[in-house]
Structures are given as structure tokens and as C-alpha cells.
C-alpha positions as CSV (number, residue, x, y, z in Angstrom):
1,M,0.0,0.0,0.0
2,G,1.5,3.4,-1.1
3,E,2.3,6.2,1.3
4,T,-0.4,8.5,0.0
5,T,-3.0,5.7,0.1
6,I,-2.5,5.2,3.8
7,A,-2.8,8.9,4.3
8,W,-6.0,9.2,2.3
9,L,-7.5,6.2,4.1
10,L,-6.9,7.7,7.6
11,F,-7.9,11.2,6.4
12,G,-11.1,9.8,5.0
13,A,-11.8,8.0,8.3
14,Y,-11.2,11.2,10.2
15,L,-13.6,13.1,8.0
16,A,-16.2,10.4,8.5
17,V,-15.9,10.5,12.3
18,V,-16.0,14.3,12.4
19,S,-19.1,14.3,10.1
20,A,-20.9,11.8,12.4
21,V,-20.1,13.9,15.5
22,A,-21.1,17.1,13.8
23,F,-24.4,15.4,12.8
24,V,-25.1,14.8,16.6
25,G,-24.5,18.5,17.2
26,I,-26.7,19.6,14.3
27,R,-29.6,17.6,15.8
28,K,-29.2,19.7,19.0
29,V,-29.9,23.0,17.2
30,S,-33.3,24.2,18.3
31,G,-33.0,27.9,17.6
32,F,-30.7,30.9,17.1
33,A,-29.4,30.8,20.7
34,S,-28.4,27.1,20.5
35,F,-26.8,27.8,17.1
36,S,-24.7,30.6,18.6
37,V,-23.6,29.2,22.0
38,G,-24.9,25.6,22.0
39,S,-27.4,24.0,24.2
40,R,-25.4,24.6,27.4
41,E,-25.9,21.0,28.3
42,V,-22.4,19.9,27.1
43,S,-20.0,18.8,29.8
44,P,-17.6,21.6,31.0
45,V,-14.7,19.1,30.4
46,F,-15.6,19.0,26.7
47,V,-15.9,22.8,26.6
48,G,-12.5,23.0,28.3
49,L,-11.1,20.7,25.6
50,S,-12.6,23.0,23.0
51,L,-11.1,26.0,24.7
52,A,-7.6,24.5,24.6
53,A,-8.0,23.5,20.9
54,N,-9.2,27.0,20.0
55,L,-6.3,28.7,21.7
56,T,-3.6,26.7,19.9
57,S,-4.7,25.3,16.6
58,A,-2.7,25.5,13.4
59,A,-0.7,28.4,14.7
60,T,0.8,26.3,17.5
61,F,1.0,23.0,15.7
62,I,2.1,24.1,12.2
63,I,3.0,27.8,11.8
64,N,4.8,29.0,15.0
65,P,7.3,26.1,15.2
66,G,8.6,27.4,11.9
67,L,9.4,30.8,13.6
68,I,11.1,28.9,16.5
69,Y,13.1,26.9,13.9
70,L,14.3,30.2,12.5
71,Y,15.0,32.1,15.7
72,G,15.7,29.4,18.4
73,V,15.2,29.2,22.1
74,S,14.1,32.8,22.4
75,G,11.0,32.0,20.3
76,F,10.2,29.0,22.5
77,I,10.4,31.1,25.7
78,G,8.2,33.8,24.1
79,Y,5.5,31.6,22.6
80,A,5.6,28.5,24.8
81,I,6.2,30.0,28.2
82,A,5.3,33.8,28.4
83,T,2.2,33.6,26.2
84,P,0.5,30.7,27.9
85,L,1.2,32.1,31.3
86,G,-0.6,35.3,30.2
87,I,-3.5,33.3,28.8
88,I,-3.9,31.3,32.1
89,L,-3.9,34.5,34.1
90,G,-6.3,36.2,31.8
91,L,-8.8,33.3,31.8
92,T,-8.6,33.0,35.6
93,I,-9.3,36.7,36.1
94,M,-12.0,37.2,33.5
95,S,-14.0,34.1,32.7
96,K,-16.3,33.8,35.7
97,A,-17.3,37.4,35.8
98,F,-17.8,37.5,32.0
99,R,-20.1,34.5,32.1
100,Q,-22.2,36.0,35.0
101,I,-22.7,39.3,33.2
102,G,-23.4,37.4,30.0
103,D,-26.1,35.5,31.8
104,K,-27.6,38.8,33.0
105,Y,-28.1,40.0,29.5
106,T,-28.3,36.5,27.9
107,A,-25.5,37.7,25.6
108,L,-24.5,35.5,22.6
109,T,-21.4,37.3,21.4
110,V,-18.6,39.5,22.7
111,P,-19.9,42.6,20.8
112,Q,-23.4,42.1,22.2
113,W,-21.9,41.7,25.7
114,I,-20.1,45.0,25.3
115,G,-23.2,46.8,23.9
116,D,-25.5,45.4,26.6
117,R,-23.0,46.1,29.4
118,F,-22.7,49.8,28.5
119,E,-26.2,50.1,27.3
120,D,-25.4,51.3,23.8
121,R,-26.2,49.3,20.6
122,R,-23.8,51.4,18.6
123,L,-21.0,49.9,20.6
124,T,-22.3,46.4,19.6
125,L,-22.1,47.5,15.9
126,F,-18.7,49.0,16.2
127,F,-17.2,45.9,17.8
128,A,-19.1,43.6,15.4
129,F,-17.5,45.3,12.4
130,I,-13.9,45.3,13.8
131,S,-14.4,41.6,14.7
132,L,-14.1,41.0,11.0
133,L,-10.3,41.2,11.6
134,L,-10.7,37.6,12.7
135,I,-10.6,36.7,9.0
136,T,-6.8,37.2,9.2
137,F,-6.5,34.3,11.7
138,V,-8.8,32.2,9.5
139,V,-6.3,32.7,6.7
140,L,-3.5,31.5,8.9
141,I,-5.3,28.3,9.6
142,V,-6.2,27.7,6.0
143,V,-2.6,28.3,4.8
144,G,-1.2,26.0,7.4
145,L,-3.6,23.2,6.7
146,T,-3.3,23.6,2.9
147,L,0.5,23.2,3.1
148,V,0.2,20.1,5.3
149,L,-2.5,18.4,3.2
150,S,-0.7,19.2,0.0
151,N,2.6,17.7,1.3
152,V,1.2,14.5,2.9
153,L,-1.7,13.7,0.5
154,A,0.3,14.7,-2.6
155,I,-2.4,17.0,-4.0
156,P,-2.2,20.5,-5.5
157,N,-2.5,23.5,-3.1
158,W,-5.9,24.5,-4.6
159,V,-7.4,21.1,-4.0
160,A,-6.1,21.1,-0.4
161,M,-7.5,24.6,0.1
162,A,-10.9,23.6,-1.2
163,I,-11.1,20.7,1.3
164,V,-9.9,22.9,4.2
165,I,-12.4,25.7,3.6
166,G,-15.3,23.6,2.3
167,F,-15.5,20.7,4.8
168,P,-16.0,22.6,8.1
169,L,-18.0,25.3,6.4
170,V,-20.8,22.7,5.6
171,Y,-21.4,21.4,9.1
172,I,-20.9,24.8,10.8
173,M,-23.5,26.3,8.5
174,F,-26.1,23.8,9.8
175,G,-24.9,23.1,13.3
176,G,-23.2,26.3,14.5
177,A,-21.9,26.1,18.1
178,S,-23.7,22.8,18.8
179,A,-21.7,21.1,16.0
180,H,-18.6,23.0,16.9
181,T,-18.5,22.0,20.5
182,M,-19.0,18.3,19.7
183,T,-16.4,18.2,16.9
184,N,-14.0,20.2,19.0
185,S,-14.1,17.8,21.8
186,A,-13.3,14.9,19.5
187,Q,-10.6,16.8,17.7
188,A,-9.0,17.9,21.0
189,V,-8.6,14.2,22.0
190,I,-6.9,13.5,18.7
191,M,-4.7,16.6,19.2
192,V,-3.6,15.3,22.7
193,A,-2.4,12.0,21.2
194,V,-0.6,13.7,18.3
195,A,0.9,16.3,20.6
196,L,2.5,13.5,22.6
197,V,3.8,12.0,19.4
198,L,5.3,15.3,18.2
199,I,6.9,16.1,21.6
200,G,8.4,12.6,21.7
201,S,9.6,12.7,18.1
202,G,12.9,14.4,19.0
203,I,13.5,12.8,22.3
204,G,16.8,11.4,21.0
205,Y,18.2,14.9,20.7
206,L,17.9,15.2,24.5
207,E,20.2,12.2,25.3
208,G,22.8,14.6,26.7
209,G,20.1,16.5,28.7
210,L,19.1,20.1,28.2
211,G,22.7,21.2,28.1
212,G,23.5,18.7,25.3
213,F,20.5,19.8,23.3
214,L,21.5,23.5,23.6
215,E,25.0,22.6,22.5
216,R,23.6,21.1,19.3
217,L,21.8,24.3,18.6
218,R,24.8,26.4,19.6
219,A,26.9,24.4,17.1
220,I,24.5,25.5,14.3
221,D,24.4,29.1,15.4
222,P,25.2,30.4,18.9
223,V,22.3,32.8,19.0
224,L,19.8,29.9,18.6
225,A,20.6,28.8,22.2
226,Q,20.3,32.2,23.7
227,P,17.1,33.5,25.6
228,T,17.1,36.5,23.3
229,N,18.0,36.8,19.6
230,P,19.2,40.2,18.5
231,D,19.2,39.1,14.9
232,S,15.5,38.0,14.9
233,L,12.4,39.9,13.8
234,L,10.3,38.9,16.9
235,F,12.6,38.1,19.9
236,R,15.3,40.7,20.0
237,D,15.3,41.5,23.8
238,W,13.6,40.6,27.0
239,F,10.8,43.1,26.3
240,E,9.9,41.3,23.0
241,V,10.5,37.8,24.4
242,V,8.7,38.0,27.8
243,V,6.9,41.3,28.4
244,A,5.1,41.6,25.0
245,N,4.2,38.0,24.7
246,F,2.9,37.9,28.3
247,V,0.7,40.9,27.8
248,I,-0.5,39.5,24.5
249,G,-1.4,36.2,26.3
250,I,-3.6,38.1,28.8
251,A,-5.4,40.1,26.1
252,I,-5.6,37.3,23.5
253,I,-8.5,35.6,25.4
254,T,-10.8,38.6,24.6
255,Q,-11.2,37.3,21.0
256,P,-14.8,36.5,20.3
257,H,-14.2,32.8,19.7
258,I,-12.3,32.4,23.0
259,L,-14.0,34.3,25.8
260,S,-17.4,33.5,24.5
261,K,-16.7,29.8,25.5
262,A,-17.6,30.9,29.0
263,L,-21.2,31.6,27.8
264,Y,-21.5,27.9,27.0
265,L,-21.5,27.1,30.7
266,K,-24.4,27.1,33.2
267,S,-22.7,27.6,36.6
268,D,-19.5,28.6,38.5
269,R,-19.0,24.9,39.3
270,D,-18.9,24.1,35.6
271,M,-16.5,27.0,35.2
272,N,-13.9,25.4,37.5
273,A,-14.0,22.1,35.6
274,Y,-13.8,24.0,32.3
275,L,-10.7,26.0,33.3
276,A,-8.9,23.1,34.9
277,T,-9.3,21.0,31.8
278,G,-8.4,23.9,29.5
279,F,-5.2,24.7,31.5
280,I,-3.9,21.2,31.6
281,V,-4.5,20.5,27.9
282,L,-3.3,23.9,26.9
283,T,0.1,23.4,28.6
284,L,0.6,20.2,26.6
285,F,-0.4,21.8,23.3
286,F,2.1,24.7,23.8
287,L,4.9,22.2,24.4
288,V,4.5,21.1,20.7
289,L,6.4,24.3,19.8
290,V,9.6,22.4,20.7
291,V,9.2,20.7,17.3
292,G,10.7,23.9,15.8
293,L,13.9,23.3,17.8
294,Y,13.9,19.6,16.8
295,A,13.6,20.6,13.2
296,R,16.5,23.0,13.4
297,V,18.8,20.2,14.7
298,L,17.6,17.8,12.0
299,M,17.7,20.3,9.2
300,P,20.2,22.9,10.2
301,E,20.4,24.6,6.8
302,V,17.3,23.6,4.9
303,G,16.5,27.1,3.6
304,L,12.8,26.6,3.6
305,P,10.2,29.4,4.4
306,P,9.1,29.1,8.1
307,D,5.6,28.0,7.1
308,Q,7.0,24.9,5.3
309,I,9.1,23.6,8.2
310,V,6.5,21.4,10.0
311,P,5.2,19.8,6.8
312,T,8.8,19.0,5.8
313,Y,9.7,17.7,9.3
314,I,6.7,15.3,9.2
315,V,7.9,13.9,5.9
316,E,11.5,13.6,7.1
317,V,10.9,12.0,10.5
318,F,7.8,9.7,10.4
319,S,7.0,6.5,8.6
320,P,4.1,6.6,6.1
321,G,1.6,5.2,8.7
322,M,2.7,7.5,11.5
323,R,2.9,10.4,9.1
324,A,-0.8,9.9,8.3
325,L,-1.7,9.8,12.0
326,V,0.2,13.1,12.6
327,L,-1.5,14.6,9.6
328,I,-4.9,13.8,11.3
329,G,-3.7,15.6,14.5
330,L,-2.6,18.7,12.6
331,V,-5.8,18.8,10.6
332,A,-7.8,18.5,13.9
333,A,-5.7,21.3,15.4
334,G,-6.6,23.6,12.5
335,F,-10.2,22.6,12.1
336,S,-10.9,23.0,15.8
337,T,-10.1,26.7,15.7
338,L,-11.4,27.3,12.2
339,E,-14.8,26.0,13.3
340,G,-14.8,28.4,16.3
341,L,-13.9,31.3,14.1
342,L,-16.6,30.5,11.6
343,V,-19.2,30.2,14.4
344,A,-18.1,33.5,16.0
345,L,-18.1,35.4,12.7
346,S,-21.4,34.1,11.5
347,T,-23.1,34.7,14.8
348,I,-21.7,38.2,15.1
349,F,-23.0,39.0,11.6
350,S,-26.5,37.7,12.3
351,N,-26.9,38.7,16.0
352,D,-25.0,42.0,16.1
353,I,-25.3,43.4,12.6
354,Y,-28.5,42.0,11.0
355,R,-30.5,41.8,14.2
356,Q,-29.6,45.4,15.1
357,Y,-30.9,46.5,11.7
358,A,-34.0,44.4,11.8
359,T,-35.0,45.3,15.3
360,R,-34.6,49.0,14.7
361,R,-36.9,48.8,11.7
362,G,-39.5,47.1,13.8
363,R,-41.3,45.3,11.0
364,L,-40.7,41.7,12.0
365,S,-41.4,39.7,15.2
366,L,-38.5,38.4,17.2
367,D,-39.2,34.8,16.0
368,E,-39.0,35.9,12.4
369,I,-35.8,37.9,13.0
370,D,-34.2,34.8,14.6
371,A,-35.3,32.6,11.7
372,R,-33.9,35.0,9.2
373,G,-30.8,35.5,11.3
374,M,-29.9,31.8,11.1
375,R,-30.5,31.8,7.3
376,Y,-28.4,34.9,6.8
377,S,-25.6,33.5,8.9
378,K,-25.3,30.7,6.3
379,Y,-25.3,33.2,3.4
380,F,-22.6,35.2,5.2
381,L,-20.4,32.1,5.5
382,L,-20.8,31.3,1.8
383,A,-19.8,34.9,0.9
384,L,-16.8,34.7,3.2
385,A,-15.4,31.5,1.6
386,P,-14.0,33.2,-1.6
387,V,-12.6,36.1,0.4
388,I,-10.7,33.6,2.6
389,A,-9.5,31.7,-0.4
390,L,-8.1,34.8,-2.1
391,F,-6.2,36.0,1.0
392,S,-4.9,32.5,1.7
393,Y,-3.6,32.1,-1.9
394,Q,-1.8,35.4,-1.6
395,Q,-0.1,34.3,1.7
396,I,1.0,31.0,0.2
397,V,2.5,32.7,-2.9
398,S,4.1,35.8,-1.3
399,P,4.0,35.8,2.5
400,D,5.7,38.6,4.5
401,L,8.1,36.1,6.2
402,S,5.2,34.0,7.5
403,V,1.4,34.1,7.4
404,A,1.8,34.4,11.2
405,I,2.7,38.1,10.7
406,F,-0.4,38.7,8.6
407,A,-2.6,37.0,11.2
408,Q,-1.0,38.6,14.2
409,N,-1.4,42.1,12.8
410,G,-5.1,41.7,12.4
411,V,-6.0,39.7,15.5
412,Y,-3.7,41.6,17.8
413,A,-5.5,44.8,16.7
414,L,-8.9,43.3,17.5
415,F,-8.1,42.2,21.0
416,S,-6.2,45.4,21.8
417,A,-9.5,47.2,21.1
418,T,-11.8,44.8,23.0
419,F,-9.5,44.4,26.1
420,V,-10.6,47.7,27.8
421,P,-14.3,47.3,27.3
422,I,-14.2,43.8,28.8
423,I,-11.9,44.5,31.7
424,F,-13.7,47.7,32.7
425,G,-17.1,46.1,32.0
426,I,-16.2,43.3,34.4
427,F,-14.5,45.2,37.2
428,T,-16.0,48.7,37.2
429,E,-19.6,49.8,37.8
430,R,-19.4,53.3,36.6
431,I,-17.5,54.3,33.4
432,R,-18.9,56.2,30.5
433,K,-19.5,54.5,27.2
434,E,-17.7,57.5,25.5
435,V,-14.6,56.6,27.4
436,I,-14.9,53.0,26.4
437,L,-15.2,53.9,22.7
438,A,-12.3,56.4,23.0
439,A,-10.1,53.7,24.5
440,A,-11.0,51.2,21.8
441,V,-10.3,53.7,19.0
442,T,-7.0,54.6,20.7
443,A,-5.9,51.0,20.6
444,L,-6.6,50.7,16.9
445,V,-4.9,53.9,16.0
446,V,-1.8,53.1,18.1
447,H,-1.5,49.5,16.8
448,F,-2.0,50.2,13.1
449,G,-0.2,53.6,13.4
450,M,3.0,52.1,14.8
451,Y,2.9,49.2,12.3
452,Y,2.1,50.9,9.1
453,F,4.0,54.2,9.8
454,E,7.0,52.2,11.1
455,I,7.1,54.0,14.4
456,G,9.8,52.8,16.9
457,P,12.6,50.2,16.4
458,Y,10.3,47.2,16.8
459,W,7.3,48.3,14.7
460,N,7.6,45.1,12.5
461,N,6.8,42.8,15.4
462,P,2.9,43.0,15.7
463,A,3.2,42.1,19.4
464,V,5.0,45.3,20.1
465,P,2.4,47.7,18.6
466,A,-0.3,45.7,20.2
467,T,1.4,45.9,23.6
468,F,1.7,49.7,23.3
469,A,-1.9,49.8,22.1
470,L,-3.1,47.9,25.2
471,I,-1.1,50.2,27.5
472,T,-2.3,53.5,25.9
473,S,-5.9,52.4,25.6
474,T,-5.9,51.3,29.3
475,A,-4.4,54.7,30.3
476,V,-7.2,56.5,28.3
477,A,-9.8,54.4,30.1
478,V,-8.3,55.0,33.6
479,I,-8.0,58.7,33.1
480,G,-11.6,58.9,31.7
481,W,-12.8,56.9,34.6
482,L,-11.1,59.2,37.1
483,I,-12.0,62.6,35.7
484,W,-15.4,61.9,34.0
485,P,-17.3,59.5,36.2
486,T,-20.7,58.2,35.3
487,P,-23.5,59.6,37.5
488,V,-25.3,57.1,39.7
489,A,-28.4,56.0,37.9
490,A,-31.7,54.9,39.3
491,E,-32.6,51.2,39.2
492,P,-34.1,50.5,35.8
493,S,-37.7,49.5,35.6
494,A,-38.7,46.3,33.8
495,A,-39.9,48.3,30.9
496,S,-36.6,50.1,30.4
497,A,-34.4,47.0,30.8
498,P,-32.3,46.2,27.7
499,D,-33.9,43.8,25.3
500,S,-32.5,40.3,25.3
501,P,-31.8,38.7,22.0
502,A,-32.9,35.4,23.4
503,S,-36.2,36.7,24.7
């Protein structure tokens, strides 16, 4: 049996299993709310697995190891230690309070949560539109999976891309969050197994202990074994390696497809199980980044672009059967987050853009708006597919070092803008919505201004503009909170309470 035949058989089996699991989730859809956040009957352990899968995905399993291959230990410290520590802290601080406030307003999305919390539907629309920046991360996943499938299945890039975009699009269109949570749980289990295989694949390089491994890297290039890499694009000093990545880790959870996982849960008890599961599995997944160092020892002067390193490593290291199994894990890693992004984007379009428009016109009942919202979310996903394909093709043909830079620039801008509204929405009772909007706009201006006008020595690392964007927007919010407090309002009557999209 040929190598590609084995890979195709296992890949076909994977698609069949995921389809079956997705079908179970589709049957649970009973309305727009269950399409958006699921039935809330799913075990918190499964939601925790989904969280870990969404926070890592193709970036951790396929793309970022290529950057660590290029820049060495400094990249591992930044991406595998500083970032997850920030993520764990951010989730611990924010998740419970975010869920409780989300329950108060029966919020389905992060933009709706912000608009309801500050009682201004215009904020919902603003954050709904900037959430389209998530498309950049969708492109990263599509590019990573396209390269892996093309290498292992021996098919053209355009065929691989069609599979990557088309397959999850179909079941997410019909099952939404219900299908996503079910498939994510199955995919996270596959990812755990493959993560262990990948981490163990270079164990022979550690025979001389950590010191021996670092010596191997030092023999290739001394800077590869140092905690900072002055010659790199992303890890030039301790600020870039630790501070920026830690800050990014805290803020990264405010992405719509991440923090909204808390809305899938029913109680604080569920939250504890969810976070414990997520933290344990997340730590394992981030350790996969060590593959970048393994690959550098194996292929010291291979001369490939960073995005090609993991696909090449798989072909070089594993037998045909094991190669196919690893392929399944990498596909699961990518699809798990791709599904979450598609659910988030389609729900934001329907709930926060279409629903705002339809409700304001007042010509339709809420039931009719919900029915149309589900239908329009499918049309939105269909329209999104060619846009994703065009951006992905461009990043495969002519990336700016790596598709990771393209994705980081977009996604980091998004969570830089949403960080202040969520933090202040959770931990302060009285702050003006004008201050919230000013802080969000400040974050976008600082992030994109530093990057595109090349301000500062480290402008070309998206984590640095994002860090300064977070700092300046937080400063704007604190100053506004101190000098322009919101007057104490009377308790709202039932008639004046904000409308709930689930009512």
C-alpha cells in the first residue's frame, strides 16, 4: 500500500468521524441561541477541551514552530512560556465574571456583551465590524492546513485549500456552536495524542540532557541557544520575548471565539472544571512548539520558508503510517479553531449586525428575526469563503516572512480594542461609554499607526504595537474613569431594561 494511500484512508476515516459527531451536534440545534452558543448541556470538560484546541490550533502545531526553527530558544520562551502564562492569568481573572454578566443580558457574542453592558447598541455594531479582523486568523489556519495536506496527500494546493475551507463550512452552516463544541471535543482528544507523538519525536536529541541539546543548537548558530536573539524579527530582547508575549497572552482571550466559550456554561462549578481541563491540555499543546527546535537540529540549513518547516519535518521524520496519523492531528488542530472562528463570525454578523438593523426597523417579530438570522448567517459564510481563499492564496504565494505576521497584525489589533471594554465592563460599575469607545479607537490607532508608519525600532513585530496599544488604551480608560465618572443611575424598571436577543 502506497504512502499517499495510507494517508488518504486515515484522512477519510477522520472526515467520517467528524461528520458523524457534527451530525449529533446539528440535531441539538433548536433555535438561534443554540446555534450561537450551543445547548449549554455539554460537559464543561468538553468545553475546556474546545477552549484549549481553539487557543492553539494550526498556529501552534504548524506555523509558529517554523518561527522557532528560524530564531531558536528565544522563540520558545516567548511563545511556549510567556504567552500561555498570560493566557492562564487572563482566563482566571475574566472568565467567571464574563459569564455571569453574559447570563444577566443573555449575551450570545462579545460585541453584544459590550453593547449590553454599556447600554449602547452602537458599541455592539462597532465591535461587530472590527471583529471581521478575525478573518486574518482564518487565513493563517487555511494556509497551514493547505500546506500540510498538499505535502502529505500529494495534491495541488488549490485542492487542499478547497477541502480545508469547504468541509468545516458545511457542518458549521447547519450546526453552529452545537456542532462546533461536539467536533472540537473529538478533535482535542486527537490533538492530545498527536501532541505527545510530536513532543516525543525528537527525544533522541535530549540524550545529553538540556545542556546537550542546547550545545547542538549552539553548534549550528550560537544565537539559537540564547534566551534573546538580537538578529531576529520577533525576539530581540527581553521586552519582546517576555513582556510583550505575556501581555498578548492576557489580552488574547478577549477574542470573540475564545472568551465566548464561558457563555456555553451554566454555573461557576462548571467553570472550575472547564478552566482546569483547559489549562492542563493547553500546557501540553504549547509544548508542541519544541518541534521547531527539533527541526533545526535535524535540518540545520534547509533554507525553507518558516511555514514549510513542520510539513517538511513530518515527511522527514515519520514513517508513512505515522505520518498519516500526525496529519490527522494537525488537521484536527486547524479545524478545531477554524470552526470556532466561523461560528463567531457568522453569529456576530447575524446577531450583532443583521439583528440590530431588523430590530430597529420594527417590521418583524423576534421569532421571524431569529429565523432570518440563522438563514443569513449561512449566506454570510458562503460569501466569506472566496474572500478567505483569495487572502490564503496570496499568503502562500508571497508571504511577509510568514502568514503568522499577517494574522497577528489583524488579530492583535482586535483584542487590543476589545480588552478595555471587557476589563472595565467586568470590574467597574461606573465608566462612561464614550470613554470605552475612545479607549478602543485609541488601541486601533496606536496599533496600526505604529505598524504601518513604522514607528519605533520594533514596529515590524505585531506584538509590540499591540502591547503599546493595550497600554495606551488602558491609560485612556483609567483617566476617563477618574475625571469623568458616570452619574449614579436609578434602578431601571422592567420596561426600560435592555432587550434580550434570546427573549
